[in-house]
PLY file of the C-alpha trace (Angstrom):
ply
format ascii 1.0
element vertex 76
property float x
property float y
property float z
element edge 75
property int vertex1
property int vertex2
end_header
126.90 110.43 140.63
124.44 111.70 138.06
125.85 114.66 136.24
122.43 115.98 135.24
121.70 116.70 139.01
124.70 118.98 139.03
124.90 120.55 135.65
123.15 120.72 132.35
124.60 118.78 129.37
123.48 118.40 125.96
124.77 114.79 125.98
121.72 112.34 126.74
123.94 109.30 126.90
125.11 108.91 130.44
126.06 105.62 131.88
127.01 104.81 135.44
130.05 102.70 135.63
132.93 101.65 137.84
136.68 102.12 136.78
138.15 98.69 136.03
141.62 99.73 135.14
143.73 103.01 134.63
146.75 102.98 132.41
148.92 105.92 132.67
151.22 106.85 129.80
153.58 110.03 129.53
150.86 112.23 128.25
147.56 110.12 128.01
145.65 107.77 130.18
143.57 104.71 129.11
140.64 104.27 131.43
138.49 101.12 131.16
134.91 101.53 132.69
132.65 98.57 133.64
129.07 99.51 132.76
126.81 96.55 133.81
129.27 93.98 132.50
130.23 95.90 129.21
133.48 97.69 128.87
133.86 101.18 127.73
137.32 102.44 127.21
138.06 106.12 127.23
141.47 107.89 126.56
141.87 111.22 128.41
144.86 113.26 129.27
147.15 111.96 132.13
146.52 115.38 133.84
142.63 114.85 133.77
142.89 111.31 135.16
145.20 112.56 137.88
142.87 115.59 138.80
139.87 113.42 138.74
141.67 110.87 140.92
140.84 108.00 138.73
141.57 104.58 140.10
140.27 101.06 140.10
136.87 101.00 141.85
136.11 104.69 141.24
132.47 105.32 140.48
132.18 107.48 137.30
129.59 108.67 134.78
130.43 107.90 131.25
129.13 110.74 129.07
128.83 109.90 125.35
128.58 112.70 122.91
129.44 111.57 119.45
128.54 112.51 115.75
128.87 108.88 114.75
127.44 105.83 116.66
127.69 102.52 114.58
125.35 99.64 115.10
125.87 96.06 114.04
123.75 93.02 114.01
124.27 89.39 113.28
123.43 88.34 109.81
120.59 85.89 109.57
0 1
1 2
2 3
3 4
4 5
5 6
6 7
7 8
8 9
9 10
10 11
11 12
12 13
13 14
14 15
15 16
16 17
17 18
18 19
19 20
20 21
21 22
22 23
23 24
24 25
25 26
26 27
27 28
28 29
29 30
30 31
31 32
32 33
33 34
34 35
35 36
36 37
37 38
38 39
39 40
40 41
41 42
42 43
43 44
44 45
45 46
46 47
47 48
48 49
49 50
50 51
51 52
52 53
53 54
54 55
55 56
56 57
57 58
58 59
59 60
60 61
61 62
62 63
63 64
64 65
65 66
66 67
67 68
68 69
69 70
70 71
71 72
72 73
73 74
74 75
């Protein structure tokens, strides 16, 4: 699923992944997504997780829109 095919977004950072786990809380849900062997963790409302029917194995598009993106390197 590529969101660009369905709607216009200003976020260019769209990564295809698979839901690895969903941990439901009373109000929020933690969703861990595997993107080519790297984990991205998102916290969404429980209602959103349920509405999107997120569960282990679900194919998702991770959309990243942020004012801050930090980079790190190993010191030589």
